[in-house]
N, C-alpha and C positions, 0 to 999 in steps of 0.2 A: 495615515500618516503618515507623514513625511519620507522618503525615502525608502514607500512601499516598492518591494518588487513586482517589474512588469509584469511575469506571470510565475503562479504556483505549478510544479512541479504534479503536484500528488494529486490524483483523481477527486474531484467533491463526489460525484455520481458512484466511488464506493464507498465511502461514509455517509450516505442517502441510504444502498441499497441494505449493507452491514446488520442495522435492524429490520429491515422489515426482511430480508432475510431468516433473522428467528421468530420474527411471528410468522410468517406464513409455515415456515417447518412445524412450530406448535400448533397450530391450527390445521396441519396434517398428520399429525401423529397416533391421533383415535385409524384414522382409513389407513397406516399403513402396519398399524398392527391389526386387523382386521378387524377393528370395533363401528359399533355403531356413531355415523359421522353427530348425529341430534344437533340437523341443523345449524352446521359447521361450514358447508358448501357454500354455503351465499360468502362466509366471512373469509376462508382460505381463498376462492376464486379470486374474489376481490383481491384480497391481497396480494398474489399472486402476478394479478395485473398490475400491480402499483408494482410491484418490485421488477417482471419486463423493463417498465419504463424507464427507474431507476438504474439498472446498468441489466446489461443486452445480455450479458454472460453470465446471471444467474440461473436460470431458470432452465438452460441444457444440460446445465449437470443434475440439477434439482430432478427433471425428469431420467437422467440415468441411474439416481439413485433411486426413483420405486421401479423404475428394467430391476435392478439387482434386486429388491424385494422380491420381486415377482421372480427371482430364478430362484431364488433363493429356498422357496416357497414350493417352486419343482422337484428346487434338486430332492430335497426333502420327504418330496412325494407329501406337499400338502394338501388340501383345496387351497386354488387360489380369487381369496372368497370377491365379493364382486365389490365391496370400496376400493381391493386397492385398484381392480382395472378403472376406477372408476376417478378413480388419482388418476394411474398411466393419463387415460382420457382426457382430463381434464389439465392436465401439463401440456398433454399436444397442443389441448383448444387454445389454451394463453399465451404457445408461442406460436399460433399460426394466430394470431390476433395480434402480436408481439410486435409482428415479423414488420409490417410498416417501418416499425418506430428502426431498429435494429438492422430497415437491409443494407444501411452502406456501412456499416458497420465491417464489413469485412474486408473494404478496402484498403487495399497496400499488403494484405496477407496470401503464406504461402502457406504450405503445409512442408516443412523439415522440420525432420528427425533431432531432438535436441538437439536444435534450437538455442532453447532458452540456458542449456550451459559455453554456449557460447559468447552469452552476453555478461556473465560469472566475471568479479574481479580475478579469481583465483587464474578463468582460462587466458584472459586476456594479457596478462603478466606470464605463465607459458608459451603459450601458442600467438602471439597480438590476437589484434579482436578481427572479427571475418568480416571480409570485404566486401563492399556494396553489391558487388558481379558476385558474387557466391549467396544472393540472396533467396534464390531461384531454384537453388541444388536443395535433390533431394536428401541430402543428410547433412549434418554439419562437418566442414573442411576440415579433416586432422582427427577425426572419428575413427579413418580406415589405416592409423597408424597404431603400431604395440600400446606407443606411449597413450597415445589419446584415451582407446579405451581405458588404458588404465586410469588414465585423470576421472573420464566422466565416471567409472569405479568408484572411486573414492568421493568422489560430488555426490552422489546415490546414494554412498553411506556414512555423508552426511546429512541431505536430507532425513536419509532415518533415523537418524539420531534424535534431529530436533522433532522429525512427530512418535519417537516414541512411547512418549505414555499412551498412546489411542492403545497402549496392549491390553490398556486398565478394565478395558472394556472389553477385552476374549468373556468372561463368563456369559456377558449378555449377546454376544455372538454366539460362542457354543447353543444356548440354548434357544436361538432359531427370532431375541425378541425385536420385531419389522420394525420397529423407531431405529436399534441402532447399526440393519443393516441398510437403512434408511440415506442414515449420516456415512456412515462410512462409503455407500454409489458414489456420493457424493466426493468426499473427499477424491475420491479414486479418479469419477470422474475431472473434477479439478483438477490433478494433477497431471493427467494425462496428458487435457486441451495444452496445458502448460509443457511438454514435451514434445509437441508433435508439431503445435501451432507456430508457424514464425510471423510477424507481425512486425511491421517500419515500427511502430514506435513501441514493439516489447508491452501491446498491450494482454498477452496470451496471455500474463501473468494476472489478470485481475479472477482465468476459471480460478486460480486457485485461492489467492487473497479471497475472493468467497466463500471458495470449499472449505477455508482453513475454521470459519465460522463453524459450520457443519460437526468437524474434526476436533474442534475446541469444546463445544457440547458433547458427543460424545467421551472425550475423557472425560470432560464433567463425570458423564452419571458416575463410568468407572469409577474413577474416585469417589463421591460420593457411597457404591457401590463398598468402595473398599472399607471408609473410615463408616461405614455404619456399624453397629458394635463396637465399635474404640474409643466410637470420641466418650461414652460415660466410664472408659477402663482407666484412663487418663487423665489427672486434675485439671483446670484452663490455663491454670498458673507455668505449671511444667511442660505443657500442648505449647503452648508459645516458646517457652526457651531450647526445646527444643529444634523447633520449626529456625526460629533464630540458628541454632548452630546447623542443623543442618543448608541453611542458604550459605552463612563462609561455606559447608567445607563445598556445597556445589558452584560457591562464586571460585575459591582455591583450584579446582578442577580445572574450570575455566582460561585463569588468568597463568594457571601451569600451562595447559594445551601453547597459548598464547606462546606465550616464554620462550617451550620447544621449538618452536616453528624460528623462534628467531628475527630477524628485522626485516621488511619488505622485498621481497628476495627479487633479483635480476631477470631482465627478463630472459622464460628460458629455465629457472633453476627454481618455479615456484612448483614442482613435484616434489624434490625435496624437504620442501619448507612446510607441505601440508601432510607429508606423512609422520612429518617430527610431530609436527600440532597431534595427527589422529590416535597414532601411536598411545603417547604418553596419555590424550585424552582415554582411550582406547582401556587400556591400561590402569587407572587409577576407575574409571566405571565398575570397571567388574571387581575389583578390590571392594570399593564399595558398596556391588549389590548385594555379594558374597556378603560381604558384614550386615548388611542390612536381611535377609533372610534366613542365616546365623538368628541374630538377636530375634528373630519375632518366630521359629521353630521354639529357641527357651523361651518363651513367652509376656516377651518384651514386644508389647504392642506398641511403644511411641515409638519402634520406627517406624510407622509408618507416616507419622509427623516429619518425620526426618528425610527421608526420600520425601516426600512433598516439597521440604524446606529447599531440598537441593537444586530440586528443580529450578522454585523458583529463584534461587541464589545465581545459580548457570546461567540464566536466561535474561539478569535484569541488571547484576553487579556489572557486568564488561561490556553492557550499553551503556555504562553511565563516564565511560574514560571520555578523555577530553583534556584541551585547555585550563578548562575551566577548573576541574574535577584534578589536579596531581596528584592527590594519594591515591586514585584510581587507577591511576597512567603507569605500565611494564609490571618490575618485580614489588614495586611501590603497592601495584594494587592487590599483587599474591601474597603481601603479609597484611593487608587493611582486612580484606576477608580470610585470613586465619587464624586473624587476634578475635575477629565479631564471630567466629565458628567456639576457641577457648570461651570467649565469654560467653557465649548460650551456654555451653556444654558444662561451663564449671555451674552455672545456674541452674543446670538442670539438675544435676548432682543437690546442691542444694538445696530445690525443694521440691526430695521426696517425699516420698508418702509417711515418713516420722516425720519429719522438721517442717513441714509445711502447715500443718495442722497449728499446730500450738505456737507460731513465731506471726500474727498478723503485722509485723513490721517487715517483715521478710515477704512478705504477702505484696504491700505495697510498694517496700523496692521493686519488684520484679515487674512487678505494673506499672510503675514507673520508667522504668528500661525498657520495655518492650513497648512504651508508647511513644517514646522516644526515640528510639530504632524505627517505628515507623512514621515519624513527624519525619525523620533525619529522609529514609526510603522515597514521602514523596514530595521531599522538597528539592532536593538532589539533582534532578533535569533541570530544575527551573532557575537554581540558584546561577548566578554570571547569564545569565541568560540575554540580561540589555547589555553586557560586553562582547557575547556573541557575536549579535544584532548588530555592533556596532561595525564590529569588523568587518561579516560578512557585504553590508551597505561597501565598506570602503575598500571592498577590492569588489563588485561588483559591477559592469555597466549598464546593465539595468533595470534600475531606481528608478523611479518618477520624481522630479523635482515638485516642490509646492503649487508652481506653473501649472502644470499637466497634471495635475492635484487638483488645481481648482476649476479648470478648465472644464474637467470631466465632470465633475459634481456642479458646474451650473449646467452642463446640458443633463444630467438627471432632475435639475429642480425645476430646467424651463421650457426644454423641447418639449412639443406635443409626443405622445406614445405610438408613435404609429412612421409618426419624418426617420425621415434616410437623415445620416449622414456623413460625410464623406471628410477624412483626412489623408496625410502625408507619411503618417506613423505606422510602418510596416515591421521595421525589423525588430529584436527581443534586444537588440544591443544599441535598440533608438536608431544610430544613424545611418539611412537606408542607404545601401550598396550594393552592386551586383551578388547574387550568388549570397545574402543574407542569411542566419537565420529569420525565417521570415513567419517569426511566431508570436506574432504579439497582436494582444485583444485589446491590452489596457483600456480602450474606449472605446468600446462597448461593455466590455469587461463595469466597467466604476459609472462608465454613460448611461449603461441601459436601453442604449436606443440602439437600429439598427445600422449597419457603415456600408458604404460599396462597396470601397473594397479597405481591409485592413490585414491581418495575417490570411493566408492562404494553407499550411500545411495541412490542418487539419481537414479539412475538403476532400470530397470521392477524388475531385482533379488532383487534387495536391499529396493524395496518398498513392493516388496508382502513379504513379510523377516515382516514384523510390526505384533510384538507382538506373534512371535516365539520366543519360550526360553525366554520370558516373558520380553523380549528386543522389546526398537523400532524401526524404521526400521534405523535410524542415528546410531547406538550401534547390531546391527547383524553382524553376518562374513560375512564375503567373497562370494557370492556362487561359487567359486573353490578352495577350501583348496591351492592344487597342487599348481595351477601357483601364486597364494600367495605365495606359503613355494619357490616359486625356486624363486621368486622376488629378495623375502627377503634373502635368501639367497647368491645373489649374491654381494650385503654390506659387512653383516655381516662375512660368508665364500668366498666367489670367489674363483675358482674353471677356469678352462682355462673349462673345459664340462661343466659347468654352462652357463659362460658366452656366449660360441657356441649356448650353445642351445639357450638362451637367441636371437639371433646371429639372431637366425633359425627361429623365431618369430619374425622375423624383427626388432628386437629395434638396435639400433643403437649407442644412447647415456645413460650413465647413471647420474642422478644429484643425489649426496650423500647426506644428508643432517646429520651432525653428533650430530644435537636434536632430530629425530628424533629416531634413535637406531645407538648401533656401528656399526659406518665402518674401517671395514679392510683398513687402502688407503695403506698400502703397499702394499698388495698383490694386490692392482688392480690397485696400479704405475707401477708393474713388466708386468701386464697381459695385461691393454690398454693404452691409453696413456690420460694422463691427458689437457685437455684443459681449466680448470678455477679450482679458486683458492686455499689457501694453508690451509693443514689442522689445523693449529692455527685457521685459520677465523670458522671450522665451514662449509662451503657447499662447496664441490665439484663439476665438473662433464669430464667425462671420456669420449672418442670413443673409440666405441670398434673393436677390430682388425678381417680382414677379419678370419674368421678360414680357415687353413690351410688343 
């Protein structure tokens, strides 16, 4: 589409890996429970092999999950069954087979305690961003101060709050369910890797993002166990009203915590803001939990549904804030959440067991309100998306023009699959300058063909250059200056010898972007065959002639 960003910062490989991880975990459940696999080993092995190819950070945490299952069995003095041992050996085998796929993934990585904390917004506001010179330090700079320790403690509490619903699986863990311990082990390993490894592009977080799949499954098991026997005790209509009320209250708690923190703090003042937010959040959460426990002990089984709604509301409603949704920003968000809670509570009271069966119109009205609320919840994230996209494009310096998109699409449609392309586009903000952010991959990404030299920060040499000369990996110099000079001179000062030398390296096409650098298109017209584009539009494609 016109105005397309030239780089997507989210990881496609993580999106591929998430469903594969669910598939692999499901296939391995009998093994971690010590049960017969009944022909599942082949399916599990294939699933693990594909998972390792999709995301190299997924398999190591699964090995740790299997190790925890074995450790728990030994501590509880249970027999470690052959299926569990076979599982561990299978995981190790798949990891070894996958090493060639991931052997370069560690480039630009080191061990630094709590390095991920230093890349969070609260830490950067309070202490500033850790410098590149501190990349190889064993611990996060600033952690040795009392303020740093206090701040890390607060951030760890935030992580604990975000993962608190895993506690619902406690009964399964106490019973020694191997599947529950396997999922917990994956989560612990992912969190530990995220807090110990320091990677130049923050890729250590993908250990935790993959582990979140397992932790969410573990929480779902706990919720299912909690709901079992309670669903039938509460009518469907009242159940959804209580969930709506809980969602409003959970959102109100989150908005109140934000309000208590005040506006974005200045440098060095984040500790007070974070402390106030967490204090309000903790106080309201304690009140909510105590109220839910009291209601549950008094026989009100709807309390479970209110708690589930509160968790969803606290997670979802604040994430919808922004210019496109002014009613959910600032104090307005708190008022809207309280209104939702009041409406849900009122409908729950009105739909009590003595009234509901005799009033079909009321049931229909409740169903309509619930459907509308669900529809609004689904549509709110996309309302105003087009306006936000246009605003982002106007601000961005890395969007592509129609001519650039057309050139890449021409290459995708007309260039042979294994032909090599050369381009002068290297920088994310298009124009090639010294020490620019060289993460430009749109020629190979949209054209679907190999490129001689395009963006280089994600190469092994690029990652390993992180910190060299005071530059991050994304602004480091290319590892082969002579090749880069030959490549770029073919566009700015093309000669027959230079084009023949590129041809000898396998290059068959040139994609010349006049926004990236000067292009002597007149000389290229004389030395090569122009196959796409007009000099007035900015992007041209040339086919190199066979050397004489």
